[in-house]
N, C-alpha and C positions, 0 to 999 in steps of 0.2 A: 831528330830533325834532319832533313835532307841537306846535302851539300848545296850551297847556293849555286844557281846557274849564272854564268856570266856570258853576256852577248858582247861581241866586238862589232861595233857599228862603224862602217865607212861612209862618210858624207861626201857629197858631190864637190865640196870645196877642198877635199883632200884630208880633212881632219878625221881622226879615228877616236872613237869614244868607247869606254868600257861601261857596260850596264850590269850591275850586280842585282839580280832579281831577289826580292824579298816577298814575304807573305802579302804585304800591302799591294804589291804590283799584281800578284795573282788574283787577289780579291777584286781589284779594279777591272781586270780582264773578265772575271765571272759576272760582275755587275754590268759591264758594257755589253757583253754578248749573251748573257743568260745561259752560259755553258760552263761545265766543269773544266778545269785545266787538264784533267785526265782525258778529255775528249777532243783535244785540239788537233791531234794528228800532225800533218806536215803543212798545214795552211799558212802561207807566208804572212798574210795579214795578221793572224793571231800572234805569231812570234814577234812580228814588228811592233804590234801594239804593246806587248809585254816589255820589250826593250825600251820603247818610248816612255812607258809608265815609270820604269826604273830610272831612266835618264832624267825625267822631269822631277821625280821624287828626290833624286840626288842633287838637284839644283844645276844640272848641266845643260838643261834646255828650258826655254820659256816660250814654247810654241805649242799650239794644239796639235792633236794627232794628224788631222787632215793637212795641216801646214808642214808637218814633219815629213810626210811621205815623199814629196818631190826632192827633199834634201838627201834621202837615203840612196846610196849606191848599192850597198850589200850589208847583210848581217851574217854573223857566223851561224852555222847550222847547229843549234843547241837543243838539247832535249830538256823539256820541262818536267821536273819531278814534283809530285805532290808532297807536301810536308807529311812526315810519318805521324800517325796518330789521328789522322783526319778521316 
């Protein structure tokens, strides 16, 4: 299994949140965009969606993705790795 990816998300109110990506977050991405995580490249929307999915799953957020976007100042530049064996 791949090492989990962690996004550091800076919000406009000054808070910083850590989002540890799990398989459920990657599946949520694939279902939302009908695209494999191995094909996401450097598109900011995709990495931001995955960070949001992880934060929501962790219970750190209670907002929908479109409402989350205006709150985000920056996310770390993280590489998404597909779980081995898939």
